[in-house]
C-alpha positions as CSV (number, residue, x, y, z in Angstrom):
1,M,-16.9,3.0,-12.7
2,K,-16.3,4.6,-9.3
3,L,-14.4,2.2,-7.2
4,T,-15.2,3.8,-3.9
5,L,-18.4,5.1,-2.3
6,R,-18.0,8.3,-0.4
7,I,-20.6,8.7,2.3
8,F,-20.4,12.0,4.1
9,L,-21.8,12.4,7.6
10,L,-21.8,15.7,9.4
11,I,-21.4,15.3,13.2
12,F,-22.5,18.3,15.2
13,F,-21.8,18.8,18.9
14,V,-23.9,20.8,21.2
15,A,-22.2,20.2,24.5
16,S,-19.9,22.8,25.8
17,C,-16.2,22.2,26.4
18,G,-15.1,21.2,29.8
19,S,-11.8,21.0,31.6
20,K,-11.4,17.2,31.3
21,S,-9.8,15.5,28.4
22,T,-12.1,14.2,25.7
23,Y,-11.5,11.0,23.7
24,I,-12.3,9.9,20.2
25,T,-12.6,6.3,19.2
26,F,-12.5,5.0,15.6
27,E,-14.0,1.6,14.9
28,S,-14.9,-0.3,11.7
29,I,-16.7,-3.4,10.6
30,P,-14.6,-5.3,9.7
31,N,-11.7,-4.3,11.9
32,G,-8.3,-3.3,10.4
33,A,-9.4,-0.4,8.3
34,T,-6.8,2.3,7.9
35,V,-8.0,5.7,9.2
36,Y,-6.8,8.8,7.5
37,V,-7.5,12.4,8.7
38,K,-7.0,15.9,7.3
39,P,-8.3,19.4,7.9
40,I,-11.1,20.2,5.6
41,D,-9.1,23.0,3.9
42,Q,-6.2,20.7,3.0
43,L,-5.8,18.1,0.2
44,E,-3.6,15.4,1.7
45,Y,-4.7,12.8,4.3
46,K,-2.5,11.5,7.0
47,D,-2.5,7.9,8.2
48,I,-3.2,7.7,11.9
49,G,-3.4,3.9,12.2
50,K,-5.8,0.9,11.9
51,T,-9.0,0.3,13.7
52,P,-9.8,0.1,16.5
53,L,-8.1,3.3,17.6
54,N,-8.6,5.5,20.6
55,F,-7.0,9.0,21.1
56,R,-7.4,12.1,23.2
57,A,-8.8,14.9,21.1
58,D,-5.6,16.9,21.4
59,E,-3.6,14.0,20.1
60,I,-5.6,13.9,16.9
61,E,-4.9,17.5,16.3
62,K,-1.1,16.9,16.7
63,K,-1.3,14.0,14.3
64,Y,-2.7,16.0,11.4
65,E,-1.1,19.2,12.4
66,G,-4.2,21.3,12.4
67,S,-7.3,22.3,14.3
68,G,-11.0,22.8,13.6
69,P,-13.2,20.5,11.5
70,I,-11.5,17.4,10.1
71,Q,-12.3,15.0,7.3
72,V,-11.9,11.3,8.3
73,Q,-11.6,8.5,5.7
74,Y,-11.7,4.8,6.3
75,R,-9.9,2.5,3.8
76,K,-9.5,-1.2,3.5
77,D,-8.5,-3.4,0.6
78,G,-11.5,-5.0,-1.0
79,Y,-14.0,-2.6,0.6
80,Q,-15.4,0.8,-0.4
81,S,-13.9,3.8,1.3
82,K,-16.1,5.9,3.6
83,N,-15.7,9.5,4.8
84,V,-17.0,11.3,7.8
85,M,-16.6,15.0,8.7
86,I,-16.1,15.9,12.4
87,T,-16.9,19.5,13.2
88,E,-15.7,19.6,16.8
89,L,-13.1,17.4,18.6
90,S,-13.1,18.7,22.1
91,A,-16.7,18.9,23.1
92,V,-17.6,15.4,24.2
93,D,-16.2,11.9,23.9
94,L,-17.0,10.5,20.5
95,K,-17.1,7.1,18.9
96,V,-17.0,7.0,15.1
97,K,-17.9,3.5,13.9
98,M,-18.2,2.7,10.1
99,E,-19.4,-0.4,8.4
100,L,-17.5,-0.9,5.2
101,M,-19.2,-2.5,2.2
102,A,-17.4,-5.0,0.0
103,E,-16.5,-3.9,-3.5
104,S,-19.3,-6.1,-5.0
105,G,-17.0,-8.4,-7.0
106,L,-15.0,-5.6,-8.7
107,E,-11.8,-7.4,-7.7
108,D,-13.1,-10.6,-9.3
109,Q,-14.0,-8.7,-12.5
110,R,-10.5,-7.3,-12.7
111,K,-9.0,-10.8,-12.3
112,L,-11.4,-12.1,-15.0
113,N,-10.4,-9.4,-17.4
114,W,-6.7,-10.1,-16.7
115,V,-7.2,-13.9,-17.3
116,V,-9.0,-13.3,-20.6
117,D,-6.4,-10.8,-21.8
118,S,-3.7,-13.3,-20.8
119,L,-5.2,-16.1,-22.8
120,F,-5.4,-13.9,-25.9
121,E,-1.8,-13.0,-25.3
122,V,-0.9,-16.8,-25.1
123,K,-2.5,-17.3,-28.5
124,R,-0.5,-14.5,-29.9
125,L,2.7,-15.9,-28.5
126,V,1.9,-19.3,-30.0
127,S,1.2,-17.8,-33.4
128,A,4.7,-16.2,-33.1
129,K,6.1,-19.6,-32.1
130,R,7.2,-18.2,-28.8
131,Y,6.1,-21.4,-27.0
132,D,8.2,-21.1,-23.9
133,D,6.9,-17.5,-23.2
134,A,3.4,-18.8,-23.7
135,V,3.9,-21.6,-21.2
136,E,5.4,-19.2,-18.7
137,L,2.4,-16.9,-19.0
138,L,0.0,-19.9,-18.6
139,K,1.8,-20.8,-15.4
140,K,0.9,-17.4,-14.0
141,V,-2.7,-17.8,-15.1
142,K,-2.9,-21.2,-13.5
143,A,-1.7,-19.8,-10.2
144,A,-4.5,-17.2,-10.3
145,V,-7.3,-19.5,-11.6
146,P,-6.1,-23.1,-11.0
147,Q,-9.5,-24.7,-11.9
148,V,-10.1,-23.2,-15.4
149,S,-10.1,-26.1,-17.9
150,A,-9.3,-23.9,-20.9
151,V,-6.0,-22.9,-19.4
152,Y,-4.8,-26.6,-19.3
153,E,-6.2,-27.2,-22.8
154,L,-4.1,-24.4,-24.2
155,E,-1.1,-25.6,-22.3
156,G,-1.6,-29.2,-23.6
157,G,-1.8,-27.8,-27.2
158,I,1.5,-26.0,-26.8
159,Y,3.2,-29.1,-25.4
160,F,1.7,-31.2,-28.3
161,I,3.1,-28.8,-30.8
162,Q,6.5,-29.1,-29.1
163,N,6.1,-32.9,-29.2
164,K,6.3,-33.0,-25.4
165,L,3.6,-35.7,-25.3
166,H,3.9,-36.7,-21.6
167,A,3.5,-33.0,-20.6
168,A,0.7,-32.6,-23.1
169,L,-1.1,-35.6,-21.7
170,D,-0.8,-34.3,-18.1
171,S,-2.3,-30.9,-19.2
172,Y,-5.2,-32.5,-21.1
173,T,-5.9,-34.8,-18.2
174,M,-6.2,-31.7,-15.9
175,S,-8.4,-30.0,-18.4
176,V,-10.8,-32.9,-18.5
177,R,-10.7,-33.2,-14.7
178,Y,-11.9,-29.6,-14.3
179,N,-14.4,-29.8,-17.2
180,P,-15.5,-33.4,-18.0
181,K,-17.6,-32.1,-20.9
182,N,-14.6,-30.5,-22.7
183,M,-14.8,-32.6,-25.8
184,E,-11.7,-31.2,-27.4
185,S,-9.6,-32.0,-24.4
186,I,-11.1,-35.5,-24.2
187,R,-10.4,-36.1,-27.8
188,M,-6.8,-34.8,-27.5
189,K,-6.2,-36.8,-24.3
190,E,-7.2,-40.0,-26.1
191,F,-5.2,-39.1,-29.2
192,V,-2.0,-38.4,-27.1
193,E,-2.5,-41.6,-25.1
194,K,-2.6,-43.6,-28.4
195,K,0.5,-41.9,-29.7
196,L,2.4,-42.7,-26.5
197,K,1.3,-46.4,-26.6
198,G,2.5,-46.5,-30.2
199,R,6.0,-45.5,-29.1
200,N,6.2,-48.5,-26.7
């Protein structure tokens, strides 16, 4: 799946060059996008700063060490990149404003895939009796998705196997808090509570 949407705009200038300096302004919605430029005949972009930016046309040419038409790219984490081609820098003052679109949940999907993969890895570690490694991985998962009941249920099961009943009870209690309909966690919570009472 393509993570970035490349939108190419061709900006033509009809006005003739004058003796005064011309300026180019880069803006984005939202602010804080990094602007990269390169001559169209080169492969590598150069970072010229974060929006909003304002330069004299000749300053832009110095920044990317070239002249003539340039390719401009806006990048911001969590948003699709956008491109624009500028064919003439010195003709008139120019404002290039781009509205960046969010990545439509792709970051959330990547996180979800990581969580699912991690839970499968936890089960594998438990099968190999590597309980401490499994608990450490679950701590990372909890930090990423602290309200997922199944994470606490798995943690409670590991503590129960290790006979760490107080820790198991805490985990099952959290599991039930985040999913009151999790019958397995409810059953195990009650079972662990009875075992702890029997110890007293």
